VMD Tcl script that draws the C-alpha trace (Angstrom):
set ca {
  {-15.59 -20.19 -1.70}
  {-11.81 -20.04 -1.90}
  {-10.17 -18.24 0.98}
  {-8.81 -15.68 -1.45}
  {-12.29 -14.70 -2.57}
  {-14.10 -12.15 -0.52}
  {-17.38 -11.42 -2.21}
  {-18.77 -14.34 -4.19}
  {-20.13 -11.81 -6.66}
  {-18.92 -8.41 -7.74}
  {-20.56 -5.41 -6.01}
  {-22.21 -4.59 -9.38}
  {-23.73 -8.05 -9.56}
  {-24.62 -8.04 -5.86}
  {-26.40 -4.73 -6.26}
  {-28.52 -5.87 -9.19}
  {-31.98 -4.32 -9.12}
  {-34.53 -6.56 -7.35}
  {-36.14 -8.09 -10.49}
  {-32.82 -9.82 -11.17}
  {-32.18 -10.91 -7.64}
  {-34.88 -12.69 -5.69}
  {-34.36 -11.92 -2.03}
  {-36.31 -14.16 0.31}
  {-37.07 -14.59 4.01}
  {-34.48 -17.13 5.26}
  {-35.87 -20.34 6.71}
  {-34.66 -23.50 8.43}
  {-33.61 -26.35 6.15}
  {-31.72 -28.70 8.49}
  {-34.52 -30.56 10.25}
  {-32.97 -33.95 10.91}
  {-29.45 -35.24 11.53}
  {-29.17 -36.71 7.98}
  {-29.73 -33.17 6.59}
  {-26.29 -32.18 7.92}
  {-24.69 -33.45 4.69}
  {-26.81 -30.96 2.75}
  {-25.46 -28.15 4.96}
  {-21.81 -29.15 4.52}
  {-22.21 -29.28 0.74}
  {-24.14 -26.00 0.59}
  {-23.09 -22.65 -0.84}
  {-23.95 -21.19 2.58}
  {-21.36 -23.40 4.32}
  {-18.69 -22.48 1.76}
  {-19.50 -18.76 1.97}
  {-19.75 -18.70 5.78}
  {-16.50 -20.59 6.41}
  {-14.76 -18.61 3.67}
  {-15.85 -15.38 5.35}
  {-14.59 -16.48 8.78}
  {-11.22 -17.58 7.35}
  {-10.81 -14.45 5.23}
  {-11.26 -12.25 8.31}
  {-8.96 -14.57 10.28}
  {-6.25 -13.93 7.69}
  {-6.79 -10.17 7.45}
  {-6.33 -9.45 11.17}
  {-3.29 -11.70 11.68}
  {-0.74 -10.05 13.97}
  {-2.78 -6.83 14.35}
  {-3.96 -5.14 17.56}
  {-7.52 -3.97 18.22}
  {-6.03 -0.51 18.70}
  {-4.23 -0.39 15.32}
  {-5.31 2.13 12.67}
  {-7.82 1.07 10.02}
  {-10.39 2.60 7.72}
  {-13.87 3.20 9.16}
  {-16.46 3.55 6.38}
  {-19.94 5.00 6.70}
  {-21.68 1.57 6.79}
  {-19.33 0.56 9.65}
  {-20.32 3.71 11.58}
  {-23.99 2.91 10.97}
  {-23.52 -0.64 12.27}
  {-21.98 0.79 15.44}
  {-25.01 3.09 15.81}
  {-27.26 0.04 15.42}
  {-25.39 -1.84 18.16}
  {-25.44 1.26 20.38}
  {-29.23 1.28 20.03}
  {-29.40 -2.34 21.23}
  {-27.19 -1.35 24.16}
  {-29.41 1.62 25.03}
  {-32.49 -0.66 24.97}
  {-30.83 -2.80 27.68}
  {-30.51 0.29 29.89}
  {-34.17 1.08 29.22}
  {-35.25 -2.49 30.12}
  {-33.98 -3.29 33.62}
  {-34.22 -6.89 34.92}
  {-37.44 -7.68 36.80}
  {-37.76 -9.21 40.27}
  {-38.43 -12.92 39.89}
  {-37.86 -16.06 41.97}
  {-35.49 -17.72 39.48}
  {-31.92 -16.41 39.43}
  {-31.30 -17.22 35.77}
  {-33.12 -16.22 32.62}
  {-34.59 -12.87 33.62}
  {-37.91 -12.40 31.83}
  {-37.13 -8.75 31.06}
  {-35.00 -10.16 28.24}
  {-38.26 -10.97 26.41}
  {-39.32 -7.32 26.62}
  {-35.93 -6.26 25.27}
  {-36.10 -8.89 22.52}
  {-39.55 -7.71 21.42}
  {-38.06 -4.27 20.69}
  {-35.48 -5.88 18.41}
  {-37.98 -8.26 16.85}
  {-40.26 -5.36 15.93}
  {-37.50 -2.90 15.06}
  {-34.94 -5.06 13.23}
  {-35.96 -4.10 9.70}
  {-35.91 -0.38 10.54}
  {-32.47 -0.81 12.12}
  {-31.11 -2.64 9.06}
  {-32.64 0.04 6.81}
  {-30.27 2.56 8.42}
  {-27.29 0.53 7.16}
  {-28.51 -0.63 3.73}
  {-28.87 2.00 0.95}
  {-32.35 2.56 -0.47}
  {-31.55 0.93 -3.83}
  {-30.99 -2.33 -1.91}
  {-34.09 -2.02 0.26}
  {-35.44 -5.32 -1.10}
  {-32.63 -7.09 0.76}
  {-33.60 -5.69 4.17}
  {-36.14 -8.31 5.24}
  {-33.72 -11.13 4.32}
  {-30.71 -9.62 6.09}
  {-32.71 -8.54 9.18}
  {-33.56 -12.18 10.01}
  {-29.89 -12.85 10.84}
  {-29.77 -9.83 13.16}
  {-32.85 -11.07 15.04}
  {-31.28 -14.54 15.38}
  {-27.99 -13.18 16.73}
  {-28.93 -12.10 20.25}
  {-30.21 -15.26 21.94}
  {-33.46 -17.16 22.24}
  {-36.39 -15.31 23.80}
  {-38.24 -18.46 24.87}
  {-35.34 -20.16 26.63}
  {-33.51 -16.91 27.45}
  {-30.26 -18.49 26.40}
  {-27.35 -17.57 24.14}
  {-24.72 -19.68 22.40}
  {-22.44 -20.12 19.41}
  {-25.40 -20.52 17.03}
  {-26.49 -16.97 17.87}
  {-22.94 -15.74 17.42}
  {-22.87 -17.49 14.00}
  {-26.05 -15.64 13.02}
  {-24.28 -12.32 13.63}
  {-21.33 -13.41 11.49}
  {-23.89 -14.48 8.84}
  {-25.52 -11.02 9.10}
  {-22.13 -9.40 8.37}
  {-21.44 -11.89 5.58}
  {-24.77 -10.96 3.93}
  {-23.89 -7.26 4.13}
  {-20.67 -8.11 2.26}
  {-22.51 -10.15 -0.34}
  {-24.84 -7.27 -1.22}
  {-21.89 -4.88 -1.40}
  {-22.71 -2.74 1.66}
  {-19.43 -3.80 3.29}
  {-16.32 -3.95 1.11}
  {-12.92 -5.64 1.10}
  {-11.28 -2.64 2.79}
  {-13.76 -2.91 5.69}
  {-12.25 -6.20 6.89}
  {-10.34 -4.90 9.91}
  {-13.24 -2.71 10.99}
  {-15.68 -5.63 10.65}
  {-13.78 -7.57 13.33}
  {-12.16 -4.87 15.45}
  {-14.99 -2.37 15.51}
  {-18.30 -4.06 14.67}
  {-17.79 -7.59 15.98}
  {-15.99 -6.28 19.06}
  {-18.89 -3.91 19.82}
  {-21.32 -6.79 19.26}
  {-19.41 -8.81 21.88}
  {-19.66 -5.97 24.39}
  {-23.43 -5.78 23.90}
  {-23.79 -9.58 24.17}
  {-21.77 -9.65 27.40}
  {-24.02 -6.95 28.80}
  {-27.12 -8.98 27.78}
  {-25.67 -12.14 29.33}
  {-24.87 -10.34 32.58}
  {-27.99 -8.17 32.86}
  {-30.54 -10.91 32.14}
  {-28.45 -13.81 33.52}
  {-28.85 -15.70 30.25}
  {-28.25 -19.43 30.18}
  {-25.57 -20.87 27.88}
  {-27.29 -22.53 24.90}
  {-26.24 -26.15 24.45}
  {-23.22 -25.60 26.66}
  {-20.82 -28.47 27.20}
  {-20.08 -27.02 30.62}
  {-16.49 -27.35 31.71}
  {-15.65 -29.33 28.52}
  {-16.67 -26.57 26.12}
  {-14.31 -23.80 25.10}
  {-16.56 -21.08 26.52}
  {-20.18 -20.87 27.63}
  {-21.17 -18.27 25.05}
  {-18.63 -17.39 22.33}
  {-16.21 -19.04 19.94}
  {-15.25 -16.70 17.07}
  {-13.34 -14.17 19.22}
  {-11.03 -16.99 20.32}
  {-10.29 -17.87 16.69}
  {-9.81 -14.28 15.55}
  {-8.15 -13.34 18.83}
  {-5.55 -16.09 18.45}
  {-4.84 -14.90 14.89}
  {-4.13 -11.41 16.26}
  {-1.43 -12.92 18.48}
  {0.39 -14.94 15.78}
  {4.13 -14.09 15.81}
  {3.73 -11.76 18.80}
  {7.27 -10.96 20.01}
  {6.66 -11.87 23.66}
  {3.10 -13.02 24.38}
  {2.86 -16.81 24.11}
  {-0.16 -19.04 24.68}
  {1.10 -19.91 28.19}
  {0.77 -16.24 29.16}
  {-3.01 -15.90 28.83}
  {-3.59 -17.69 32.14}
  {-1.47 -15.00 33.84}
  {-3.78 -12.37 35.35}
  {-1.19 -9.58 35.06}
  {-0.64 -10.23 31.34}
  {-4.40 -10.22 30.73}
  {-4.93 -6.98 32.65}
  {-2.14 -5.21 30.78}
  {-3.01 -6.38 27.25}
  {-6.74 -7.09 26.99}
  {-7.53 -3.79 25.24}
  {-5.29 -4.83 22.34}
  {-6.32 -8.47 21.97}
  {-9.77 -10.00 21.65}
  {-8.58 -13.35 23.05}
  {-7.47 -11.72 26.32}
  {-10.70 -9.72 26.50}
  {-12.55 -13.07 26.45}
  {-10.34 -14.44 29.21}
  {-10.96 -11.34 31.32}
  {-14.74 -11.76 30.96}
  {-14.54 -15.44 31.97}
  {-12.54 -14.60 35.12}
  {-15.09 -11.90 36.01}
  {-18.00 -14.30 35.60}
  {-16.54 -17.46 37.15}
  {-14.96 -18.28 40.46}
  {-12.41 -20.92 41.40}
  {-9.25 -22.16 39.67}
  {-9.10 -21.41 35.92}
  {-8.04 -24.99 35.14}
  {-11.29 -26.23 36.69}
  {-13.91 -23.85 35.26}
  {-12.25 -23.53 31.80}
  {-10.45 -26.79 31.26}
  {-10.30 -26.60 27.45}
  {-8.74 -23.14 27.51}
  {-6.31 -24.27 30.18}
  {-5.21 -27.09 27.86}
  {-4.80 -24.61 25.00}
  {-2.38 -22.57 27.12}
  {0.07 -25.50 26.78}
  {0.15 -25.28 22.96}
  {3.56 -23.91 21.85}
  {2.52 -21.26 19.31}
  {-0.44 -19.02 18.48}
  {-0.41 -20.28 14.87}
  {-1.04 -23.81 16.21}
  {-3.72 -22.51 18.59}
  {-5.41 -20.73 15.67}
  {-5.39 -23.83 13.42}
  {-6.64 -26.02 16.26}
  {-9.48 -23.63 17.09}
  {-10.62 -23.50 13.46}
  {-10.77 -27.32 13.40}
  {-12.57 -27.34 16.75}
  {-15.07 -24.69 15.56}
  {-15.99 -26.80 12.54}
  {-16.33 -29.96 14.63}
  {-18.02 -28.53 17.74}
  {-20.23 -25.84 16.20}
  {-20.62 -26.05 12.44}
  {-20.94 -29.83 12.34}
  {-23.24 -30.19 15.34}
  {-26.93 -30.70 14.57}
  {-28.21 -28.99 17.77}
  {-26.46 -25.78 16.62}
  {-27.11 -25.91 12.86}
  {-30.77 -26.96 13.05}
  {-31.53 -23.30 13.91}
  {-29.53 -21.80 11.02}
  {-31.63 -20.12 8.33}
  {-31.04 -20.13 4.58}
  {-32.15 -17.61 1.97}
  {-30.87 -16.25 -1.34}
  {-27.66 -14.83 0.14}
  {-26.71 -17.86 2.24}
  {-28.14 -20.62 0.14}
  {-28.80 -24.27 0.96}
  {-28.13 -25.09 -2.73}
  {-25.03 -27.23 -3.23}
  {-21.81 -25.46 -4.23}
  {-21.61 -25.22 -7.99}
  {-18.60 -27.40 -8.78}
}
mol new
graphics top color blue
foreach p $ca { graphics top sphere $p radius 0.5 }
foreach p [lrange $ca 0 end-1] q [lrange $ca 1 end] { graphics top cylinder $p $q radius 0.2 }
display resetview
C-alpha cells in the first residue's frame, strides 16, 4: 500500500453486503521462521505498515491538545476503552505469593474474551455486522496474554491492526486520522498502563535494558513525529525531568518517558539505554526515521512477535498483488 493511500478499497467497496465479501475468523499463518518471508510479502504487511506511516505523516508537528474532528465512531471507541478501564476497577488484584503477573488479570481478560464481539458491535453499524467476529479478534489480542500475564509490542500491534480493520471496512474515515492517534490510541495507552501497573504484567519478549521500552513502541514513533520541527524542544531535552513535566500532556513521546520514570528507579541511562542514546540524535526527523527502521527490524521482522499475528480477509496473508 502506498503511503498516500489510506483505505485500500473505497468505503462503498469496503461496505459491500456480506455475500460479496467473505469475512473470516483471523488465524495464525506464521508458524516457523521460514514463514517470515510470506509475512513480508503479504497484503497484511503492506496495509499495516502503510497505516502506521500514514498516521505518522498526518500528526507531524501537531500537539495532542490541538483541535481535530471527533466522529461518532471515535466516541464509541472511547466508550469501549472506558468499559475496559471500568472492568479493571471492578477486578482488583488478588493476594498471591508472586509479585508479578497477578492472576486477577485472567478474570479481567475473561470479561473481554466473552464480551469483545458485543463491544465491537457498538462501534460497527448493523449493515456491517458480518465483520464483527473478524475485527473483534484483534481487540482480544491487543491487551496481553492471559496465560503468561504479559504484554508487549505484538499486543500493541494487534490494537493498531484493529484500528486498521475499522478503516478498511469504512467505519473510520480519512478525516478521523488525528483522532485515531490522539484520542483513541492515546486512551488505549492509558488503559494498558493501568493494566500493566494493576496486575504487574511482565514485558513480553522484552530485551531488557537493550530494548526501546518494556511494553510499547508505536507511541515513540508517532510521538517523535509530533515533535518534528518543534521550535525549541530537541531530542536532548526529553531526558530533562522539568521539560517532561511541563510538556507531557502535549506530546505522546514525553508521556511515555514520564511513565518509564514512574515505573523504574535509578539513572535513566542505565534502565533505558536505547532511549538515552536516542537523546543524542540531532533532530526529531532523524529520530522518527530511525524509530521506523528499528520498529520494522525489532518488531515486524522478529518471529517471536509475528508468530502470534492473525490473518483474515481484512489483513490478508495473500501476497501483494503486483
